[in-house]
C-alpha positions as CSV (number, residue, x, y, z in Angstrom):
1,M,3.3,19.9,42.9
2,N,5.4,16.8,42.9
3,T,5.4,14.2,39.6
4,L,6.8,11.3,39.1
5,A,8.8,10.5,35.6
6,S,11.4,7.8,34.5
7,C,15.1,8.7,35.1
8,P,16.9,8.9,31.7
9,E,20.0,7.3,33.4
10,C,19.1,4.3,35.3
11,G,15.0,4.0,34.6
12,G,14.1,4.8,38.3
13,K,11.5,7.2,39.5
14,A,12.4,10.5,39.0
15,K,10.5,12.9,41.2
16,W,10.2,16.5,40.3
17,E,11.2,19.1,43.0
18,P,11.6,22.3,41.7
19,P,13.8,23.4,39.9
20,F,14.9,19.8,39.3
21,Y,13.9,16.1,38.7
22,V,15.5,14.0,41.0
23,C,16.4,10.4,40.4
24,S,15.5,8.3,44.1
25,V,17.7,5.5,42.8
26,C,20.9,7.5,41.3
27,G,20.4,10.6,42.5
28,L,20.9,12.3,39.1
29,A,19.0,15.8,39.2
30,L,18.3,17.8,36.2
31,R,16.5,20.6,35.1
32,R,13.2,20.4,33.3
33,Q,14.9,21.3,29.7
34,E,17.9,19.0,30.6
35,Y,15.5,16.3,31.2
36,Q,13.5,16.6,28.3
37,R,16.5,17.0,26.0
38,L,17.7,13.6,27.3
39,V,14.2,11.9,27.0
40,D,13.8,13.3,23.4
41,K,17.1,11.5,22.5
42,Q,16.4,8.1,24.0
43,K,13.3,8.2,22.0
44,E,14.9,9.2,18.9
45,V,17.3,6.4,19.3
46,L,14.6,4.0,20.1
47,Y,12.8,4.9,17.1
48,E,16.0,4.5,14.8
49,A,17.1,1.3,16.3
50,Q,13.2,-0.1,15.6
51,V,13.6,1.2,11.9
52,E,16.7,-0.7,11.4
53,Q,15.5,-3.8,12.9
54,G,12.1,-3.2,10.6
55,E,14.5,-3.1,7.5
56,G,16.5,-6.2,8.7
57,Q,13.2,-8.1,8.7
58,D,11.9,-6.7,5.5
59,K,15.1,-8.1,3.9
60,K,15.0,-11.4,5.4
61,R,11.1,-12.1,4.1
62,K,12.3,-10.7,0.7
63,R,14.8,-13.6,0.6
64,N,12.6,-16.1,1.7
65,R,10.0,-15.0,-0.6
66,D,12.7,-15.2,-3.4
67,Y,13.8,-18.4,-2.5
68,L,10.1,-19.7,-2.1
69,D,9.9,-18.4,-5.7
70,W,12.9,-20.1,-7.3
71,Y,11.9,-23.6,-5.4
72,L,8.3,-23.5,-6.6
73,G,9.5,-22.2,-10.3
74,K,9.2,-23.9,-13.2
75,K,11.7,-27.3,-13.2
76,E,13.1,-27.5,-16.5
């Protein structure tokens, strides 16, 4: 059974040729556990980046809301 996966290093197609995933672009060869470990780490890094980006957007929205509240607030 030859399945295609994405290479964790270059993004090319990695083909399962027991006992390795072999990338057709960069030639990287990884055992199944090594491949899965790298893919899981990439997913974790991507998730953390998305969380940080979301927190930054929340801060910006709060700052904008605070400014609008101040601007539209009661003028004395």
